[in-house]
Each structure stands twice: as structure tokens, then as C-alpha cells.
N, C-alpha and C positions, 0 to 999 in steps of 0.2 A: 166854680167854687175854688177858693184859694185856701191853702193850709197855712196857718201862721207858724213860722219856724224861728227858732233862735238857737244858737250854739250852746251846748251844755258841757260836754267834756270830750277829751281824746282818751282812748284806751290804748295802753301799751302792754303787750303780753311779754312776760319774762319767765325764766325758769324759777322754780321755788328757791333754788340756791342763790339766785341773783336778786331776789326781792328786797331784802334789807339794804343791800349795797346800792340798789337803784333808788330807793326812797332816800337814802342818805345822800346820794349824789345830787338829786333835785333839791334837797333841803340845804346842803352846804354850798352848792354852786349857784342856784337860782333863787334861794330864799323861800321855797315852798314849805308848808307845814302840813302835817297829817290832819285831815278833817275826819276821816272814818277809816277803820280797819276792821274787817270781819271775814269770817269763813262762811261760804255758802256753796252748795253743790260740789264739795270736795276741792274748792279753790279758795285761796286767800285773796281778798280784794283790799286795796288801799287807795283811798281817794286823797289826793294832795291838792292844796290850793295856794294860790298867790294872787291877790287882787281878784280880777275877773276870770282868771285862768284856773281850770280844774282838769286834773289828769287822773285817770283811773289806771292803776297798775295792777295787773292780774297775774298771779303766780301760776300760770298754766301752760307755758310754752314747753315743748319737749326738747328743743335745742336752741342754741343761740344763732342769731344772724351774723353774717360776716360784716365786720366794721369797714368803714370807708374813710379815706383821708382826702378825697377830692369830690366835692358835690357835683361837679360837671361830668364825672364818669360813674355816677351812682344810680343810674336809671334802671335798676333791677326790677322787672315786672313782678317778682315774687315777694316784694316787700312794700309796705307803705313808704312812700318816698320821704315825706317830712311833714311836720306840723309847724305852724308859725305862731310866734309870740311877739306882740307889739312891745316896743321899748320907746321911752321918751327921747333918749339921746343914745344913738347907736354907738358912737365912739366911746362915750363914757361907759356904757355897758360892756363893750369889748375890752376896755382897759381893766375894768373890775374882774372880768372873767379871766383875762390873762394872768392877773395877780393870783387867781385861784387855780392856775395851771390848766385852764380850758383853752384849747387852741381852736382857731377857725379852720374850716375846711373849704371855705369859699368866701370871697369878699373881704372887706366891704365893697359893694358895688352899687352904682346908680342904675335904677331901672326907670328911665324917663317915661316910658309908656304908662306906668302906674304911679309915677310921682313919688317913688320911695327909694330909700337906701336900704340895702339888705346885707346880711352876712349869715353864714351857716356855721354851726357848731355840732358836735355830737355829744350824747350823754355817755355814761360809763359803759354802755353796751353797744354803742354805735348808732343809736337812733338819731336821725338827722333833725335838728331844730333850726328853723329859720328865725332870725331876729329882724324885725322890720321897723323902720322909722319913716314916717309915722305909721301907726296902725291904720287899718282900713275902716274901723268903726269910728263914728263921731263921738266926741267926748260926751260923757253923761248918758250913753245909750241905756235903754231900759232892757232888762232881762226878760 
């Protein structure tokens, strides 16, 4: 038996004090919009979307993670390492992000084994985001 799977969203846990700033960062830097915001089980949840990408931001963390400025030294087993967002043109995306004061912490670099160019940035709290050109999903994929 095979279970049919597809990606739905990534969840990021933040402190309640960082919730609005984090939603604001993803909106102003990466163009996300709020899809849903609600309280449940004593926690505030915010779903943000951009194209096929959905992120769930949960205001339930008790403390902040330590930020990193170098993706190659960031392999802390106590944290999610990164999530990846596909971009159409890596250099153009990085240029736009630099204009918005978002710095890279790795790359851009070629990864011949997977046929991609990648780079890494962090959000306002230090969560690592990989940008990949091209993405690994075929154009027009079904959800």
C-alpha cells in the first residue's frame, strides 16, 4: 500500500512577543500575505501564503533560538535546520532581498549533484531559509 502525500506547510514556532514582527518580516521581505489568523488551545496561529508556499507561524515558543550568520556552521541538532523556497531567478531574488536589507548567510553556490543554484538567508528570528533555482517540483504540479 502506498500513501499519497503532498507538501502542505512549514510550521515555525515563535514567542508571542515576536509573532507580529515575524509576520511583518515575511510580508515585507518575501511578499507573503496573511491567509488566516486565529487562537486555539491557548496559542495564536497565523497562516501566511505566497504562491504555492504556506507557512504556519505559531506563537508558542518559550524562548528564541540563537541566530546564525554562516549556514555551513549552523548544524545544531536542537533546531530545524532550514526550509527551502523555490525562486525563478536566484540572482534577481537575492538582489531584491539585498535592497530590503536581507543578507545571505551562504551562497549563492552551484550544487551540480542536484542541478541547482542555492543561497541561504535568515528571517528576523534567525530561521534559515534556502532559496533554490530551479525548484525541484515540475511546473504546474498538482496539490
